[in-house]
C-alpha positions in Angstrom: -8.9 -12.8 10.7 -8.6 -15.5 8.1 -12.3 -15.2 7.2 -12.0 -11.4 7.0 -9.1 -11.8 4.5 -11.0 -14.4 2.5 -14.0 -12.1 2.3 -11.9 -9.6 0.5 -10.8 -11.9 -2.3 -12.2 -10.7 -5.6 -12.9 -7.3 -4.2 -11.1 -4.0 -4.9 -8.3 -4.7 -2.4 -7.5 -8.1 -3.9 -3.9 -8.4 -4.8 -0.5 -9.7 -3.8 -0.5 -8.2 -0.3 -4.0 -9.6 0.5 -3.0 -13.1 -0.8 0.3 -13.0 1.1 -1.5 -11.9 4.3 -4.0 -14.8 3.9 -1.2 -17.3 3.3 0.7 -16.1 6.2 -2.3 -16.2 8.5 -3.2 -19.7 7.3 0.3 -21.0 7.9 0.6 -19.3 11.3 -2.8 -20.9 12.3 -1.4 -24.3 11.4 -4.1 -24.6 8.8 -3.6 -26.8 5.8 -0.3 -26.0 4.1 -2.1 -26.6 0.8 -4.5 -23.7 1.5 -1.6 -21.4 2.5 0.4 -22.5 -0.6 -2.6 -21.7 -2.8 -2.9 -18.2 -1.4 0.8 -17.6 -1.8 0.8 -18.9 -5.4 -1.9 -16.3 -6.0 0.3 -13.6 -4.4 3.2 -14.3 -6.7 0.8 -14.5 -9.6 -0.2 -10.9 -8.9 3.4 -9.9 -8.3 6.1 -12.3 -9.5 8.7 -10.0 -8.0 7.4 -10.3 -4.4 10.4 -12.0 -2.8 8.7 -12.4 0.6 5.8 -14.3 -1.0 8.3 -16.7 -2.7 10.0 -17.2 0.7 6.7 -18.0 2.5 5.5 -20.1 -0.4 8.6 -22.3 0.0 7.8 -22.6 3.7 4.2 -23.6 3.0 5.2 -26.2 0.4 7.8 -27.6 2.7 5.2 -27.9 5.5 3.0 -29.8 3.1 5.9 -32.2 2.2 6.1 -30.8 -1.4 9.9 -30.7 -1.2 10.4 -30.3 -5.0 7.9 -27.4 -5.0 9.6 -25.8 -2.0 13.0 -26.0 -3.8 11.6 -24.4 -6.9 9.9 -21.6 -5.0 13.1 -20.8 -3.1 15.1 -20.9 -6.3 12.7 -18.5 -8.0 12.6 -16.4 -4.9 16.4 -16.2 -4.8 16.4 -15.0 -8.4 13.8 -12.4 -7.7 15.5 -11.2 -4.5 18.8 -10.8 -6.4 17.2 -8.8 -9.2 15.5 -6.5 -6.6 18.5 -6.1 -4.4 16.7 -7.8 -1.5 19.8 -9.3 -0.1 18.4 -10.5 3.3 15.5 -12.4 1.7 17.9 -14.0 -0.8 20.2 -15.1 2.0 17.3 -16.6 4.0 16.0 -18.5 1.1 19.5 -19.8 0.3 19.7 -21.2 3.8 16.3 -22.8 3.6 17.2 -24.3 0.3 20.5 -25.7 1.6 18.8 -27.2 4.6 16.2 -28.9 2.4 18.9 -30.2 0.0 20.6 -31.9 3.0 17.4 -33.4 4.2 17.3 -37.2 3.7 14.1 -38.0 1.8 
């Protein structure tokens, strides 16, 4: 599936959903968090108001031990979710952010 998604990059179906799907698949496969984060950064580049992509980007960055990056992704995602009325995603990211803030570095 990952290779099929990668094959579509740059084609007519390239966009936020494709990049989100690729990042999600990479993260689920336990692939390098950096590769997933790259795909998810591209997703929010295509659509900065894609709150689910911000949420997953934070997860990928946290998995790759980029805690500052994860914090920033979730903060941006919370702002996006609030602006779009995506209450559930905003709440989830707030929980992830609080957990990360309590994490001893």
